[in-house]
N, C-alpha and C positions, 0 to 999 in steps of 0.2 A: 024716842032716842034716835039720833042720826047715825047711820052706818058709816064707819070709816073704811075707805077703800085703800087698798095697797096697789101701787103701780109697779110693774116690772118692765124694765127696758131691755130689749134684745138688740145688741149691736152686731150686725154681720160685717166681718172684715175678711175679705178674700185676698190671697197672695197675688194672684195674677189678674191684672185689670186689662180690659180690652184696649183702652186708650192711653193710659198712663202707667208705665211699668212700676210696680211696687209702690203705688200711690199712698197706701196707708202708712208706710214707714218712711216716706219722704219727709224731710224736715223743712219747716218754715220757721224762721227766727229761732232755730235751735231746738224745735219741738216737733215730734212726729205728728203728721196730720191726724192720725188716729187718736192721739192724746187730746186733741181739741174736742173731739166728740165725747170721749170718755169723761173728760173734765166737766163738760156741760151736763152730762147725765148725773155725775156725782154732786154737782151744785144744786140740782133740782130737789126741792123739799118734798115733792110728791112721789118721787121714785124711791122705793124701798129696797129693791134688788136690781142689779144690773147683770145681764148674762152676755158675755162676749163670745160669739161663735166665730172661730177663725181657724185657718190652716197656717198661720204665720207664727213660726216659733218664737220670734221676738215678742209677740203679744201674749203668748201663753205664760202668764205669771201665776204666782201662788194665789189660790182662792182666798178671799177674805170673807168676813161676815156679810158684806154687802155686795161683793162682786164675785161672780163665778166665771171661770174661763173654761170654755168647752172646745175641745179639739173637733173641728168639723170633719165629717167623713169625706173622703176624696170624691165620691159621687155627687156631693153638693158643692164642689169647688170648680165645676166646669163652666165654660162660657154660657152654656144653655141652662145652668142651674138658676132657678128663680129665687128671689128674695122670699116669696111665699113658701117655697119648699123648705128653705132654711128655717124660717119661723116655725113652720109646722113641725119639723123635726125637733127643734129646740124645745117647743112646748111639750111634745110627747116625751122627750128624753127627761125633762125636768117636771113631769106631770105632778109630782108631789108638792112642788112649790106652788103650782097654779091651783091646786085644790083648796088651799087655805082660804 
């Protein structure tokens, strides 16, 4: 019997960018840049859960069955905060999801 894998996408989206101010909420053709990333994850047939880790109020929406919105701690919103540290925090915060 073949094992079915579940894939979880973690999308980090920080408010302040070093190069482009508020880049995640800037609009291109009337749509926030962040929404292009989220829509691509939603369209994937392999991704069963999406976790958005952000400090941007506009992006903190109501959790749905498939999408979780996580308020990222301030210490992980700094210029020197690595993507790896955000992923590590998110995995430990949602450890019950990752145990399945």
